[in-house]
N, C-alpha and C positions, 0 to 999 in steps of 0.2 A: 786538196779541196774535196775530192771525191771521198777520201777516207773520213774526213770530218763530217760530211753529210751522212755517210753510212752509220757513223757512230751516233749522231743525233737521232736518226731514224730508229736505230736499235734501242736507244734509251727511251724513245717515245713509245715503242711497242712494249717495253718492259713496264713502264709506268702505267700504261693503259691496262695491261694485264694485272698489275698489282692493285690498281684502283678497282677493277672488276672483282677481284678476289675479296677485297675488303668489303665491297657492297654486298656480295653474296654471304659473307660471314656475319655482317651486322644486321642484315635484313630480318632474320628470324627474331632477334632480340628486339629490334625496333617494332616489328609487327606485334609481338607479345605486349610490349609496353603501351603502344597506342590502342590496341584492341582491349586492353584492360579498362579503358574508359568508355567502351561501347556497351550498349545493352546486349543481353543474350540473344535477342531476336536478330539484331543487326549483325552479330558475329556469325550466326548460323545461316543467315541469308547470303552472306558473303558479298561478292561484288568487287569492284576494282578500287573502291575508296579506302585508302589507308588511314585517313583521318576520320575520327568518329563524327557522326552528324550532331550528336549531343554529348558533351563531356560529362560522364557520370562519376564524380568523385566518391559517391556513396558506395561504389563497388569495393573500394579499399576498406571503408568502415565496416561494411557487412562481412567482408572476408576476414578481417582481423577479429571480429567478435565471434563469428560462427566457428572458425577454426581454432579458437583459443590460442592465438599466435603468441601471446606473452608466455604461456606455459611451454608450448612446443619450441619456441625460439630458445628458451633456457635449456631445454633438453638437448637441442642440437649443439648449443655452445658447450654444454657439459660433455657430451660425447666427443665432439671434435677436439676439444682441448686435450683430453687424455690421448686421443689417437695421434694428434700432431706431436705432442711431447714424446710419446712412446715410439712413434715411427722415427723421429730424429735420433733418439738414443740407439735403437736397434740397427737402423740403416747405417749410421756412422761407424758403429762398432764392427758390423759385418764388412763394410767397405775397408776399414783399416786392417782387419785380419786378412782379408783376401788380397789386399795390396802389399802388405808387409810379410805375410806368411810365406815361408820358403819350402815347406814340406810338400811332397807329391800329393798327399791326401788333401791338403788345402786347395791345391790347383785342380784336383779332380772334382772336389765339391763345387768349386766355382764354375767349372765347365758344366756340371749338371744343372746348376742354377741358371746359367746362361741358356742352356738347351731348353729349359722349361719356358723360356720366353716365346718359343715357337709352338707351344702346346697350349691350347685353350679349351678348358673344360666347361666354361660358362657356369650356368646354374646347376650343373651336375655336382659341383662341389658343395652345394648348399646343404644337402642332407647329411653328408659326413661331418661337416662343420657343426651342424645342429646336434648331432650325436655326441660330439666331443664336448660341446658346451653343456649338454645334459648331464654328462658324467661329472662336470665341475659344478653343476647346480646353477649355471648362468644362462640357461636357455630362455628365461622369461624376463630378461632385463637388457638394458643397453650395454651392460658390461660384457655380455657375450660378443656383441659386435666389436667392442673395443679390443678384447683379447684377440679376436680373429684378425683384425686389421693390424694390430701392433706386432703380433708374433707370427702372422701368416707371411708367406713368401711374396714379397713385392720386388719383382725382378728389376723394374725400372729404377727404383730407388737404390737398390744394391749396385746396379751398373754405374749409375751416376756417382755414387759415393766411392766406389772402387777407382773409377777413372779420375776422380778429383784427388784422391790420396796419391795416385800415381804421378800427379803433377808436382807434388811436394818432393824436393830432393831428399834422397835417403841419407845424405850426409848429415842432415839434422838429427836423424835417429842415431847415427854412429857417434856424433858428438855427445848426445844425451846419454848414450850407453856408457861412454867413457866416464861421465860424471856420476855414474851409478844408478841411472834410471832403469826401471824394469820395463818390460814390453808394454804393459797397460799404463804405466806411469807416463811413458812418452806420449801415449794417446791422450790421456787426461790432462796433463799439464802443459804440453807443448803443441801438439798437432790440432787438438780439438778447438782451441781458441782461434786457429787460422781458418776455420771452416764456416765463417759467417755466410758467404754466398751459398755454400752447400746446404746449410741449415735452412736458409730462406727458401731454397728450391724445394727441398724435401717437405718443409712445412707447408708450402703453398700447394704442392701436388697432393699431399695427404689430406689437407683441409678441403680442397676441391672435391676429392673423391668421397670423403666421409660426409661432407655437407650435402652432396647431391645423391647420396646412396638412398635408395627407396626399398628395394626388395628385402634385404637382410634385416634392417631395423623393423620393418613391418611384420616379418615372420617372428622375430624374437619378442616383439611387444604386442602380439596379436591378442593376448588375453587381458591387456591393461592399456587402454587408450591414453591414460594420463602420462605414460612414458613415451608416447610417440614423439619422434623428432619433427622438425618443421616440414620437411619434404613430404612425409606421410600425411601430415595434416593438410598440406596444400592439395594433394591428390584427392583427399576425402571431400574437398569442397565441391567436386563435380556433382555430388548427390545431396548437397545441403541447401540448395537454393529454393526448395519447396516447389519445384516444378517437375513435370514428368521428363523433360529433356535435361541433358547435361548442362550444368550451370557454368558455361565457359567464361562468362564475365567474371565470376567470383574466382574461378581457378586461375585465370590469367592475371588477375589482380594479386592473388596469393603468390604466383610465380614471380611477379615483379618485385614483391616485397622480399622474397627469399633470395633474390639476386643481389640485393644491396650489400649484405655482409661480404660476399665473395668479391665484389668490385672494390669495396673499401680495403680489404686485406691485400688484394692485388696491387692497388695503387701505392700502398705503404711498402710492399716488398718487391715491387717491380724492378728496381735497380739491382738489388741483390739476386733476384730470380734470374735475370738475364745473364749476369756474370757467372752464377753457379751452373747454369744450363750449358753455357758455351765452354766453360773450363772443364766441366764434368763429362762433356760429350767427346773430348779429344783423348785418344788413348796415348798414355805416356810411355 
């Protein structure tokens, strides 16, 4: 009886903690959404009122028109589509090579890649990346961002991909090798079709990162505003309201609009994402 009571109390504490964490996580998004219907004056004055005194639907109309959302949304979709497809191809190939490679050099390179997970250079890498894209003539377009994202080192994606392939029995490779399949034929024809959860996980991670990226697309398209992605256009809303103060009402409305594609993509890929994340996080 005592043990049963202790178990119930323990589960109660856990559920209270989880509910608290959910509320803390959701509150910023809820605040942004509800504040997007407020006037700029009401937002800046602040206060404890979460709900707007007067619902201003016109904020969304003004934000859409001022920031040229139709053009910027297309730019973001264009950029993210290439980044997602490219990241899936490069990450799965790297994971397969690191998982199935037997040479000491392969293991050494994988150790270096994993070691870089603990090294953060932040924005210091932006200048050398800009120099590389200048050599390729891609420093004034979104293609520079695409190339860096696709061929740059993304340790998280490599780790998940390698761990996922480690879960696949190597007996499949041996059977395919007996039938005459080469190293990359095994990957292309046999193993890659088994990686739907991994593809969804990498796709969602790369989509979230590229969709919300601000600094790199802004630097690379500084000379041509018509190539701005949506996030850059949203940030520009803070000075488009025609007022001396920052137009938080327009900016929050723009942020709310920009969140919709991410939520839609996550809802469609959620089932595969969870599976790929859990399977790829376990070392085989």
